[in-house]
C-alpha positions, 0 to 999 in steps of 0.5 A, a space after each residue: 702072781 707071775 714072777 718078774 722078768 728079772 727072775 727069769 732073765 737073770 737066771 740065764 747065764 749068758 748076759 747077751 742072751 738075757 739082755 736080748 730078751 729084756 730088750 725084746 720085752 721092752 720093745 713089745 711093751 713100749 709098742 703095746 702099752 707106751 713108754 710110761 706104763 708101769 709094766 714098761 717101766 718095770 722092764 726098764 728097771 729090770 734092764 738097769 738091774 741086769 746091767 748093775 749085776 754085770 757091772 758088779 761081776 766085772 768089778 770083782 776079782 779072785 775067788 770072792 764072787 757072788 756066785 761063790 757066796 751063793 754056792 756057800 749059802 746053798 750048801 748051808 755054809 753061812 759063815 763062809 757065805 757071809 765072809 765072802 760077801 764081806 770081802 766083796 764089800 771090801 773090794 767094792 768100797 775101795 772104789 765107791 762105798 755108796 754104790 748100788 752094787 755095795 747095797 746089793 751085797 749088803 742086802 744079800 748079807 741080810 739074807 745070809 744073816 737072817 738064815 743064821 738066826 741073827 735077826 738084828 744083824 740081818 735088819 742092820 744089813 737091810 737098812 744099810 743097803 736101803 740107806 745106800 739106795 736112798 742116797 744114790 736115788 736108786 731105791 725104787 727097784 725090785 731089790 730095794 722092795 724085797 729088802 724092805 719086805 724082808 726087814 719088815 718080816 723080821 720086825 714082825 717076828 720080833 712083834 714090832 708091828 708098827 715098824 713092820 707095817 712101815 717097811 711093808 708099806 714101803 715095799 708095797 709102794 715100790 712094787 706097785 710103782 714097778 709092776 702096777 697094782 693089778 700085778 700084785 698078789 694081795 
């Protein structure tokens, strides 16, 4: 399976350059495939995601940033990473507690909490993110699909197979909508 554009373009630290490449990709796909093709729609969703990440970064002040939380996570300083995310959520919730940016941070907190060995805490974080995305009609994007998938894996580890299947199915539906069935590595 090829990595989604987001995995490549979001790793470019220069927003303008990443946005430029997204726009080029979008233009080519619209010309070759049409604007309603799943692969074209997937790039549109990735552009939305890039804009959301940029918006999130602009809302944060001080040393409490996603980059700092990722740095802590990479250094296996899980409590510091989680604490940083909690501060970020606190900052963001002052403006809008149900914004997609808050959901993004909760999803990341799910990753951290899972790495700390707290499956139930991680599931709670993923579910909180999914609830926000559902309320804001932004649940059909890559991050939501990943959250469904990650929570489903945790239910699978807890041998809650029916729930794991529900979450996995939700993830598959979003991925197939965004990337087309032929792109999925099933």
